[in-house]
C-alpha positions as a Python dict, from the first residue, in 0.01 Angstrom:
ca = {
    (1, 'M'): (0, 0, 0),
    (2, 'K'): (349, 133, -44),
    (3, 'R'): (458, 242, -391),
    (4, 'F'): (830, 186, -345),
    (5, 'I'): (1054, -75, -187),
    (6, 'E'): (1187, 37, 151),
    (7, 'P'): (1570, 50, 197),
    (8, 'R'): (1702, -272, 340),
    (9, 'L'): (1982, -108, 537),
    (10, 'D'): (1998, 201, 752),
    (11, 'R'): (2320, 383, 670),
    (12, 'F'): (2366, 464, 1040),
    (13, 'Q'): (2280, 120, 1180),
    (14, 'H'): (2580, -45, 1351),
    (15, 'T'): (2684, -384, 1216),
    (16, 'F'): (2911, -664, 1331),
    (17, 'L'): (3200, -464, 1183),
    (18, 'R'): (3139, -208, 1463),
    (19, 'E'): (3069, 69, 1217),
    (20, 'S'): (2764, 192, 1036),
    (21, 'L'): (2739, 173, 659),
    (22, 'D'): (2781, 549, 646),
    (23, 'E'): (3102, 534, 850),
    (24, 'S'): (3249, 287, 601),
    (25, 'I'): (3239, 558, 332),
    (26, 'G'): (3493, 837, 379),
    (27, 'S'): (3368, 1193, 407),
    (28, 'D'): (3562, 1284, 92),
    (29, 'N'): (3439, 989, -113),
    (30, 'P'): (3303, 1119, -450),
    (31, 'V'): (2992, 902, -417),
    (32, 'R'): (2863, 1147, -155),
    (33, 'V'): (2876, 1428, -411),
    (34, 'Y'): (2673, 1220, -659),
    (35, 'D'): (2415, 1148, -390),
    (36, 'F'): (2394, 1514, -283),
    (37, 'I'): (2365, 1671, -630),
    (38, 'L'): (2119, 1417, -772),
    (39, 'S'): (1902, 1444, -460),
    (40, 'R'): (1837, 1805, -568),
    (41, 'H'): (1657, 1690, -883),
    (42, 'D'): (1277, 1703, -896),
    (43, 'W'): (1165, 1340, -919),
    (44, 'A'): (790, 1406, -926),
    (45, 'E'): (753, 1333, -1298),
    (46, 'W'): (953, 1009, -1266),
    (47, 'E'): (754, 893, -963),
    (48, 'G'): (432, 971, -1148),
    (49, 'E'): (509, 675, -1374),
    (50, 'Y'): (448, 443, -1078),
    (51, 'P'): (83, 461, -964),
    (52, 'G'): (132, 206, -688),
    (53, 'G'): (-43, -123, -630),
    (54, 'G'): (109, -464, -665),
    (55, 'R'): (475, -520, -596),
    (56, 'P'): (662, -203, -483),
    (57, 'S'): (901, -52, -738),
    (58, 'Y'): (1256, 62, -690),
    (59, 'P'): (1270, 439, -622),
    (60, 'P'): (1351, 629, -944),
    (61, 'D'): (1599, 860, -771),
    (62, 'V'): (1801, 566, -640),
    (63, 'M'): (1803, 392, -980),
    (64, 'C'): (1909, 712, -1155),
    (65, 'K'): (2193, 765, -906),
    (66, 'L'): (2305, 409, -977),
    (67, 'L'): (2325, 473, -1353),
    (68, 'V'): (2496, 813, -1334),
    (69, 'Y'): (2749, 698, -1074),
    (70, 'G'): (2807, 376, -1268),
    (71, 'Y'): (2877, 568, -1590),
    (72, 'S'): (3127, 787, -1404),
    (73, 'R'): (3314, 473, -1298),
    (74, 'G'): (3307, 321, -1646),
    (75, 'I'): (3044, 65, -1539),
    (76, 'R'): (2762, 79, -1795),
    (77, 'S'): (2652, -282, -1841),
    (78, 'S'): (2338, -369, -1643),
    (79, 'R'): (2499, -696, -1527),
    (80, 'Q'): (2810, -517, -1405),
    (81, 'L'): (2590, -265, -1223),
    (82, 'E'): (2398, -548, -1060),
    (83, 'Y'): (2728, -697, -942),
    (84, 'A'): (2844, -360, -807),
    (85, 'C'): (2524, -318, -604),
    (86, 'R'): (2596, -646, -426),
    (87, 'N'): (2973, -621, -382),
    (88, 'N'): (3107, -263, -403),
    (89, 'R'): (3085, -72, -76),
    (90, 'D'): (3030, 267, -245),
    (91, 'F'): (2745, 129, -455),
    (92, 'I'): (2592, -46, -152),
    (93, 'W'): (2600, 289, 34),
    (94, 'L'): (2450, 476, -262),
    (95, 'M'): (2171, 218, -300),
    (96, 'S'): (2112, 182, 76),
    (97, 'G'): (2142, -192, 32),
    (98, 'L'): (1897, -226, -258),
    (99, 'T'): (2003, -484, -519),
    (100, 'P'): (1803, -457, -842),
    (101, 'D'): (1877, -726, -1100),
    (102, 'H'): (2015, -648, -1443),
    (103, 'D'): (1677, -674, -1618),
    (104, 'T'): (1530, -415, -1380),
    (105, 'I'): (1825, -181, -1439),
    (106, 'A'): (1807, -220, -1819),
    (107, 'D'): (1429, -170, -1823),
    (108, 'F'): (1457, 142, -1606),
    (109, 'R'): (1720, 292, -1839),
    (110, 'R'): (1505, 231, -2147),
    (111, 'R'): (1187, 352, -1980),
    (112, 'H'): (1330, 685, -1864),
    (113, 'I'): (1599, 741, -2127),
    (114, 'L'): (1451, 1070, -2253),
    (115, 'R'): (1438, 1215, -1900),
    (116, 'F'): (1813, 1206, -1843),
    (117, 'K'): (1848, 1539, -2024),
    (118, 'G'): (1677, 1694, -1720),
    (119, 'V'): (1924, 1518, -1488),
    (120, 'F'): (2211, 1668, -1688),
    (121, 'R'): (2058, 2014, -1651),
    (122, 'T'): (2040, 1963, -1274),
    (123, 'T'): (2416, 1897, -1263),
    (124, 'V'): (2479, 2216, -1461),
    (125, 'G'): (2258, 2412, -1222),
    (126, 'A'): (2458, 2284, -924),
    (127, 'C'): (2783, 2392, -1092),
    (128, 'V'): (2642, 2738, -1168),
    (129, 'E'): (2536, 2783, -804),
    (130, 'A'): (2883, 2676, -690),
    (131, 'G'): (3044, 2944, -909),
    (132, 'L'): (3211, 2694, -1143),
    (133, 'V'): (3052, 2844, -1457),
    (134, 'D'): (3066, 3202, -1587),
    (135, 'M'): (3001, 3156, -1964),
    (136, 'K'): (3274, 3404, -2059),
    (137, 'H'): (3443, 3148, -2284),
    (138, 'V'): (3236, 2854, -2414),
    (139, 'A'): (3404, 2594, -2635),
    (140, 'V'): (3199, 2385, -2878),
    (141, 'D'): (3320, 2067, -3047),
    (142, 'G'): (3213, 1718, -3149),
    (143, 'T'): (3365, 1373, -3166),
    (144, 'R'): (3291, 1027, -3303),
    (145, 'V'): (3150, 743, -3093),
    (146, 'E'): (3081, 400, -3239),
    (147, 'A'): (2721, 292, -3278),
    (148, 'N'): (2603, -45, -3152),
    (149, 'N'): (2630, -177, -3505),
    (150, 'S'): (2906, -401, -3642),
    (151, 'R'): (3107, -283, -3941),
    (152, 'R'): (2990, -598, -4118),
    (153, 'K'): (2623, -519, -4056),
    (154, 'T'): (2607, -256, -4329),
    (155, 'G'): (2481, -285, -4684),
    (156, 'T'): (2478, -107, -5019),
    (157, 'L'): (2158, -15, -5196),
    (158, 'S'): (2168, -327, -5414),
    (159, 'G'): (2263, -551, -5120),
    (160, 'L'): (1979, -422, -4902),
    (161, 'K'): (1731, -479, -5184),
    (162, 'L'): (1842, -843, -5209),
    (163, 'M'): (1808, -888, -4832),
    (164, 'L'): (1458, -739, -4838),
    (165, 'K'): (1358, -965, -5128),
    (166, 'A'): (1480, -1269, -4933),
    (167, 'I'): (1273, -1165, -4631),
    (168, 'D'): (965, -1099, -4847),
    (169, 'D'): (1001, -1444, -5002),
    (170, 'R'): (1035, -1602, -4658),
    (171, 'I'): (731, -1415, -4526),
    (172, 'E'): (528, -1521, -4829),
    (173, 'K'): (630, -1884, -4776),
    (174, 'I'): (533, -1875, -4407),
    (175, 'L'): (197, -1717, -4490),
    (176, 'R'): (127, -1985, -4753),
    (177, 'E'): (214, -2256, -4502),
    (178, 'A'): (-5, -2091, -4238),
    (179, 'E'): (-295, -2063, -4483),
    (180, 'A'): (-265, -2431, -4575),
    (181, 'E'): (-254, -2523, -4205),
    (182, 'D'): (-564, -2311, -4141),
    (183, 'R'): (-755, -2494, -4416),
    (184, 'R'): (-648, -2828, -4275),
    (185, 'E'): (-762, -2730, -3924),
    (186, 'D'): (-1095, -2595, -4059),
    (187, 'E'): (-1159, -2931, -4222),
    (188, 'L'): (-1065, -3109, -3899),
    (189, 'Y'): (-1228, -2882, -3635),
    (190, 'G'): (-1471, -2674, -3837),
    (191, 'E'): (-1471, -2308, -3929),
    (192, 'G'): (-1499, -2017, -3689),
    (193, 'V'): (-1200, -2105, -3472),
    (194, 'S'): (-1044, -1781, -3331),
    (195, 'P'): (-722, -1687, -3513),
    (196, 'N'): (-392, -1740, -3333),
    (197, 'E'): (-114, -1484, -3304),
    (198, 'L'): (149, -1455, -3574),
    (199, 'P'): (417, -1723, -3555),
    (200, 'D'): (731, -1609, -3371),
    (201, 'E'): (942, -1642, -3687),
    (202, 'L'): (702, -1420, -3878),
    (203, 'K'): (710, -1159, -3600),
    (204, 'D'): (1089, -1150, -3613),
    (205, 'L'): (1094, -1129, -3992),
    (206, 'T'): (841, -845, -3995),
    (207, 'K'): (1045, -648, -3741),
    (208, 'R'): (1364, -714, -3937),
    (209, 'K'): (1195, -602, -4257),
    (210, 'D'): (1101, -267, -4097),
    (211, 'I'): (1464, -210, -3994),
    (212, 'L'): (1596, -301, -4338),
    (213, 'E'): (1346, -70, -4508),
    (214, 'K'): (1471, 217, -4290),
    (215, 'A'): (1830, 135, -4387),
    (216, 'L'): (1725, 111, -4753),
    (217, 'R'): (1578, 461, -4744),
    (218, 'K'): (1907, 593, -4604),
    (219, 'A'): (2106, 413, -4875),
    (220, 'Q'): (1873, 553, -5143),
    (221, 'A'): (1926, 906, -5009),
    (222, 'K'): (2303, 855, -5028),
    (223, 'T'): (2291, 739, -5389),
    (224, 'E'): (2059, 1018, -5509),
    (225, 'G'): (2364, 1228, -5588),
    (226, 'A'): (2501, 958, -5819),
    (227, 'K'): (2247, 1033, -6091),
    (228, 'G'): (2449, 1311, -6248),
    (229, 'M'): (2786, 1145, -6192),
    (230, 'K'): (2995, 937, -6428),
    (231, 'G'): (3272, 680, -6403),
    (232, 'K'): (3447, 613, -6072),
    (233, 'R'): (3261, 887, -5881),
    (234, 'K'): (2929, 728, -5973),
    (235, 'D'): (3052, 381, -5874),
    (236, 'D'): (3178, 512, -5539),
    (237, 'A'): (2848, 687, -5467),
    (238, 'E'): (2648, 375, -5548),
    (239, 'K'): (2872, 166, -5319),
    (240, 'K'): (2802, 381, -5012),
    (241, 'R'): (2681, 168, -4725),
    (242, 'A'): (2411, 210, -4462),
    (243, 'P'): (2395, 25, -4126),
    (244, 'Y'): (2097, -202, -4069),
    (245, 'T'): (2137, -310, -3706),
    (246, 'D'): (2096, 52, -3594),
    (247, 'P'): (1969, 233, -3904),
    (248, 'D'): (1971, 569, -3721),
    (249, 'A'): (2352, 559, -3723),
    (250, 'D'): (2559, 631, -4033),
    (251, 'V'): (2884, 506, -4178),
    (252, 'M'): (3140, 777, -4106),
    (253, 'K'): (3514, 819, -4089),
    (254, 'D'): (3616, 748, -3731),
    (255, 'K'): (3911, 843, -3511),
    (256, 'K'): (4087, 515, -3602),
    (257, 'G'): (4123, 626, -3964),
    (258, 'G'): (3867, 380, -4102),
    (259, 'F'): (3494, 387, -4168),
    (260, 'A'): (3229, 239, -3938),
    (261, 'P'): (2873, 303, -3814),
    (262, 'N'): (2905, 604, -3583),
    (263, 'Y'): (2723, 886, -3415),
    (264, 'T'): (2855, 1242, -3369),
    (265, 'P'): (2810, 1363, -3009),
    (266, 'W'): (2885, 1729, -2935),
    (267, 'I'): (2931, 1936, -2622),
    (268, 'A'): (2955, 2298, -2516),
    (269, 'G'): (3207, 2337, -2234),
    (270, 'D'): (3263, 2636, -2007),
    (271, 'S'): (3632, 2725, -1991),
    (272, 'K'): (3635, 2845, -1628),
    (273, 'R'): (3631, 2495, -1478),
    (274, 'G'): (3570, 2266, -1774),
    (275, 'I'): (3202, 2201, -1697),
    (276, 'I'): (2974, 2074, -1977),
    (277, 'V'): (2692, 2328, -2020),
    (278, 'G'): (2533, 2184, -2335),
    (279, 'E'): (2533, 1843, -2501),
    (280, 'G'): (2368, 1648, -2780),
    (281, 'V'): (2410, 1381, -3046),
    (282, 'T'): (2355, 1390, -3420),
    (283, 'N'): (2386, 1131, -3694),
    (284, 'D'): (2518, 1395, -3934),
    (285, 'H'): (2880, 1367, -4046),
    (286, 'S'): (2950, 1723, -3931),
    (287, 'D'): (2869, 1879, -3596),
    (288, 'A'): (2916, 2236, -3725),
    (289, 'P'): (2544, 2281, -3816),
    (290, 'H'): (2462, 2221, -3447),
    (291, 'F'): (2671, 2515, -3321),
    (292, 'R'): (2360, 2724, -3270),
    (293, 'D'): (2189, 2439, -3082),
    (294, 'A'): (2492, 2412, -2852),
    (295, 'I'): (2501, 2783, -2771),
    (296, 'E'): (2125, 2809, -2716),
    (297, 'E'): (2116, 2504, -2491),
    (298, 'A'): (2411, 2634, -2289),
    (299, 'E'): (2236, 2968, -2233),
    (300, 'D'): (1902, 2804, -2155),
    (301, 'T'): (2055, 2557, -1909),
    (302, 'T'): (2268, 2808, -1719),
    (303, 'G'): (2050, 3118, -1748),
    (304, 'L'): (2362, 3310, -1855),
    (305, 'E'): (2467, 3457, -2189),
    (306, 'V'): (2771, 3338, -2384),
    (307, 'E'): (3031, 3612, -2426),
    (308, 'Q'): (3284, 3430, -2645),
    (309, 'A'): (3244, 3108, -2847),
    (310, 'L'): (3553, 2894, -2910),
    (311, 'A'): (3559, 2641, -3194),
    (312, 'D'): (3795, 2487, -3449),
    (313, 'G'): (3822, 2545, -3824),
    (314, 'N'): (3507, 2346, -3910),
    (315, 'Y'): (3271, 2585, -3733),
    (316, 'P'): (3303, 2937, -3883),
    (317, 'T'): (3046, 2876, -4155),
    (318, 'T'): (2847, 3168, -4288),
    (319, 'E'): (2542, 3066, -4083),
    (320, 'N'): (2740, 3037, -3759),
    (321, 'L'): (2923, 3367, -3806),
    (322, 'E'): (2599, 3547, -3887),
    (323, 'Y'): (2439, 3397, -3576),
    (324, 'C'): (2727, 3521, -3360),
    (325, 'E'): (2703, 3872, -3505),
    (326, 'E'): (2325, 3879, -3447),
    (327, 'K'): (2363, 3762, -3086),
    (328, 'G'): (2662, 3982, -3006),
    (329, 'I'): (2881, 3677, -2937),
    (330, 'D'): (3254, 3706, -3000),
    (331, 'P'): (3342, 3415, -3237),
    (332, 'C'): (3693, 3295, -3153),
    (333, 'M'): (3729, 3030, -3422),
    (334, 'A'): (4004, 2933, -3660),
    (335, 'P'): (3920, 3064, -4009),
    (336, 'L'): (3733, 2800, -4209),
    (337, 'K'): (3921, 2469, -4252),
    (338, 'T'): (4239, 2593, -4083),
    (339, 'N'): (4410, 2517, -3754),
    (340, 'L'): (4561, 2814, -3574),
    (341, 'E'): (4742, 2587, -3330),
    (342, 'R'): (4965, 2451, -3606),
    (343, 'K'): (5260, 2671, -3689),
    (344, 'A'): (5255, 2806, -4042),
    (345, 'T'): (5523, 2644, -4254),
    (346, 'K'): (5708, 2812, -4537),
    (347, 'C'): (5637, 2709, -4894),
    (348, 'K'): (5844, 2401, -4976),
    (349, 'H'): (5894, 2512, -5337),
    (350, 'P'): (6225, 2696, -5383),
    (351, 'W'): (6220, 3037, -5546),
    (352, 'P'): (6273, 2982, -5923),
    (353, 'D'): (6613, 3084, -6056),
    (354, 'D'): (6462, 3254, -6363),
    (355, 'V'): (6231, 3476, -6156),
    (356, 'P'): (6371, 3798, -6007),
    (357, 'E'): (6347, 3826, -5629),
    (358, 'R'): (6238, 4188, -5645),
    (359, 'A'): (6000, 4382, -5868),
    (360, 'V'): (5867, 4737, -5897),
    (361, 'H'): (5532, 4812, -5735),
    (362, 'A'): (5270, 5015, -5925),
    (363, 'D'): (5330, 5309, -5687),
    (364, 'G'): (5705, 5309, -5764),
    (365, 'G'): (5829, 5116, -5462),
    (366, 'T'): (6006, 4778, -5453),
    (367, 'V'): (5846, 4445, -5353),
    (368, 'D'): (6041, 4141, -5229),
    (369, 'G'): (5869, 3841, -5392),
    (370, 'R'): (6001, 3598, -5134),
    (371, 'S'): (5801, 3776, -4859),
    (372, 'I'): (5472, 3716, -5042),
    (373, 'P'): (5285, 3409, -4903),
    (374, 'R'): (5270, 3112, -5139),
    (375, 'G'): (5048, 2806, -5133),
    (376, 'K'): (5127, 2436, -5157),
    (377, 'N'): (5155, 2461, -5535),
    (378, 'G'): (5424, 2728, -5509),
    (379, 'K'): (5200, 3006, -5644),
    (380, 'F'): (5105, 3327, -5465),
    (381, 'D'): (4831, 3255, -5211),
    (382, 'K'): (4492, 3421, -5240),
    (383, 'S'): (4560, 3599, -4911),
    (384, 'A'): (4824, 3808, -5093),
    (385, 'F'): (4546, 3976, -5294),
    (386, 'V'): (4356, 4257, -5117),
    (387, 'Y'): (3990, 4319, -5195),
    (388, 'D'): (3892, 4680, -5267),
    (389, 'E'): (3526, 4688, -5162),
    (390, 'K'): (3462, 5042, -5286),
    (391, 'N'): (3565, 4964, -5646),
    (392, 'D'): (3473, 4592, -5638),
    (393, 'R'): (3816, 4467, -5738),
    (394, 'Y'): (4125, 4292, -5601),
    (395, 'I'): (4472, 4443, -5583),
    (396, 'C'): (4768, 4212, -5654),
    (397, 'P'): (5099, 4222, -5457),
    (398, 'L'): (5246, 4459, -5718),
    (399, 'G'): (4949, 4698, -5696),
    (400, 'H'): (4773, 4600, -6021),
    (401, 'P'): (4391, 4562, -6020),
    (402, 'L'): (4201, 4240, -6083),
    (403, 'T'): (3862, 4338, -6224),
    (404, 'R'): (3548, 4129, -6239),
    (405, 'S'): (3535, 3915, -6552),
    (406, 'G'): (3191, 3820, -6677),
    (407, 'G'): (2899, 3748, -6448),
    (408, 'V'): (2865, 3552, -6128),
    (409, 'R'): (2896, 3172, -6153),
    (410, 'G'): (2655, 3043, -5894),
    (411, 'K'): (2761, 3217, -5574),
    (412, 'R'): (3112, 3295, -5693),
    (413, 'A'): (3242, 3597, -5886),
    (414, 'M'): (3576, 3581, -6074),
    (415, 'Y'): (3834, 3858, -6098),
    (416, 'Q'): (4125, 3867, -6345),
    (417, 'C'): (4438, 4077, -6386),
    (418, 'K'): (4524, 4219, -6729),
    (419, 'K'): (4884, 4310, -6639),
    (420, 'C'): (5014, 3953, -6591),
    (421, 'K'): (5175, 3919, -6934),
    (422, 'D'): (5457, 4162, -6855),
    (423, 'C'): (5475, 4087, -6479),
    (424, 'P'): (5816, 3959, -6358),
    (425, 'F'): (5641, 3736, -6097),
    (426, 'V'): (5403, 3565, -6342),
    (427, 'K'): (5566, 3221, -6301),
    (428, 'V'): (5510, 3222, -5923),
    (429, 'C'): (5166, 3380, -5949),
    (430, 'T'): (4972, 3172, -6202),
    (431, 'S'): (4998, 2856, -6408),
    (432, 'S'): (4714, 2959, -6636),
    (433, 'M'): (4774, 2915, -7009),
    (434, 'S'): (4633, 3263, -7064),
    (435, 'K'): (4897, 3404, -6823),
    (436, 'R'): (4624, 3580, -6629),
    (437, 'R'): (4585, 3535, -6255),
    (438, 'A'): (4224, 3481, -6151),
    (439, 'V'): (4082, 3513, -5799),
    (440, 'G'): (3735, 3394, -5701),
    (441, 'R'): (3513, 3565, -5446),
    (442, 'E'): (3211, 3401, -5284),
    (443, 'A'): (2896, 3595, -5206),
    (444, 'D'): (2957, 3550, -4833),
    (445, 'A'): (3326, 3642, -4847),
    (446, 'A'): (3279, 3968, -4656),
    (447, 'I'): (3174, 3804, -4329),
    (448, 'H'): (3463, 3557, -4350),
    (449, 'E'): (3710, 3837, -4418),
    (450, 'R'): (3585, 4027, -4114),
    (451, 'H'): (3629, 3713, -3907),
    (452, 'A'): (3980, 3645, -4040),
    (453, 'L'): (4074, 4005, -3959),
    (454, 'R'): (3948, 3967, -3601),
    (455, 'M'): (4153, 3650, -3556),
    (456, 'L'): (4477, 3838, -3634),
    (457, 'D'): (4457, 3990, -3285),
    (458, 'D'): (4717, 3835, -3051),
    (459, 'K'): (4464, 3825, -2765),
    (460, 'K'): (4231, 3619, -2983),
    (461, 'L'): (4507, 3365, -3042),
    (462, 'E'): (4559, 3337, -2665),
    (463, 'D'): (4185, 3293, -2611),
    (464, 'Y'): (4177, 3029, -2883),
    (465, 'K'): (4418, 2813, -2682),
    (466, 'L'): (4143, 2778, -2421),
    (467, 'R'): (3948, 2568, -2671),
    (468, 'R'): (4182, 2270, -2650),
    (469, 'R'): (4223, 2298, -2271),
    (470, 'T'): (3845, 2297, -2232),
    (471, 'I'): (3723, 2039, -2482),
    (472, 'E'): (3994, 1774, -2502),
    (473, 'P'): (3990, 1677, -2130),
    (474, 'V'): (3613, 1625, -2152),
    (475, 'F'): (3627, 1385, -2445),
    (476, 'G'): (3935, 1221, -2297),
    (477, 'T'): (3756, 1152, -1967),
    (478, 'I'): (3430, 1031, -2123),
    (479, 'K'): (3610, 797, -2361),
    (480, 'G'): (3887, 699, -2117),
    (481, 'P'): (3795, 650, -1750),
    (482, 'Q'): (3421, 651, -1825),
    (483, 'G'): (3477, 406, -2111),
    (484, 'L'): (3218, 541, -2354),
    (485, 'R'): (3385, 459, -2684),
    (486, 'K'): (3080, 273, -2809),
    (487, 'F'): (2713, 328, -2730),
    (488, 'L'): (2526, 42, -2565),
    (489, 'L'): (2185, 153, -2691),
    (490, 'R'): (2042, 179, -3041),
    (491, 'N'): (1815, 443, -3194),
    (492, 'L'): (1903, 813, -3200),
    (493, 'D'): (1675, 909, -2907),
    (494, 'Y'): (1820, 635, -2687),
    (495, 'V'): (2175, 729, -2785),
    (496, 'R'): (2104, 1091, -2693),
    (497, 'G'): (1981, 976, -2353),
    (498, 'E'): (2295, 771, -2298),
    (499, 'W'): (2514, 1070, -2387),
    (500, 'S'): (2315, 1280, -2136),
    (501, 'I'): (2394, 1023, -1864),
    (502, 'A'): (2764, 1035, -1952),
    (503, 'S'): (2765, 1418, -1954),
    (504, 'A'): (2588, 1435, -1616),
    (505, 'A'): (2838, 1183, -1476),
    (506, 'F'): (3130, 1394, -1605),
    (507, 'N'): (2997, 1714, -1447),
    (508, 'I'): (2957, 1558, -1103),
    (509, 'K'): (3298, 1391, -1132),
    (510, 'R'): (3449, 1731, -1216),
    (511, 'F'): (3258, 1894, -930),
    (512, 'A'): (3386, 1629, -685),
    (513, 'N'): (3747, 1668, -803),
    (514, 'I'): (3734, 2047, -762),
    (515, 'L'): (3580, 2008, -417),
    (516, 'R'): (3846, 1758, -311),
    (517, 'L'): (4125, 1987, -432),
    (518, 'A'): (3971, 2282, -246),
    (519, 'N'): (3958, 2078, 75),
    (520, 'K'): (4323, 1977, 38),
    (521, 'L'): (4428, 2338, -13),
    (522, 'A'): (4221, 2442, 290),
    (523, 'V'): (4394, 2181, 507),
    (524, 'A'): (4737, 2278, 377),
}
């Protein structure tokens, strides 16, 4: 007995239209690229899920091609995919006339959702073989995508407790009613009757209770930090909300400027042709802790080593910079919490009339105070103070030392200047009542200073521009033409699988566009 349904149409069989199905699809149609690349994947593991016997199943490779191609066209709904299989010529060609219904498509996606990571890797492998990836410059970044959870379906710790109590009360009432009914039936029919299954309402309530308990645990974790807080900060912490339709998601600030249940997908993109070489999803608010995961997955998927990592000002944390130094990767990242692509603006505070514009340096020279960088508050910026590693001290713009004062507070040491009282620039240097400028230094400041020094190189600034040209088109395409602004599936593992489908679809779309452009240039 056959394990799989046979194709209903032969692509080369002539029809009443006097052309075969294959002839109806142009040689440069992108659907051919999807069919070719995905046919390279090893489907043995997928096919092993279907032992045969009974009604034949739809071939896994054909169903996977349907999903990946559908995601590339912005068609993700199982009902819309069913419609496309019956009415869209490119889908009919891809499916060889097979027309699975929407339940079959949805079940297939859920059943194999964790295997789509392997499909994504196959698309990367095809791009590597075609010479579209070199791993010289790899950009890493994340974005926000809405979870399948309404903004209204979130609750605070106290609200979730009330909802759970209501469900517990309802379950207790149903059980009491069931017990009374059992006694009545025992009296009527006698004891020993086999127990029935749980009532449908009780099944639903039990499932809902499990979801709410998961959301409650998340809300409790969020409010743990409120124990040592007071006043408004404590109230704000206790009002933090957790989603309960998809409790794996979290309420985060989104790209619209508000707060909603979201996930944080991330990608690693190769700058040569904009191919995604690593992808993933987290429910953390920041994607920076997953920088190492992105680099390691990119290297594992391509079999090549990353030479330079590009990232914005959220990524150069101590852990990420140390990882780059250990691996010999050149970190081309904006210094922490800064944006190198924004032009530096001059301090908006005018130079005070009662402060001289020039002062004498400790070595006898003259210093122009207006040339010293100032922060938003109008005071000299910390960058104007140079750290003397040999003597463990800072040197101020006028050459006076700032020595360590007291011990280390946590991971931060403080340095103070004892020459501020008679300094002509004191009003634009410090607002301290003691008239002493203080500068703090973190324990990991050395690695950040080395990184900031590297980023002063003009070539680094040019390389950094590759980050935006690599990452932004990817997110723009996935959220725009592919339409993935909100996940269809719930649960972190399922969401990760859906992001893998979208990433695989993007890579093949990019491959097809490059191929089409190359063909046009060849003809020209």
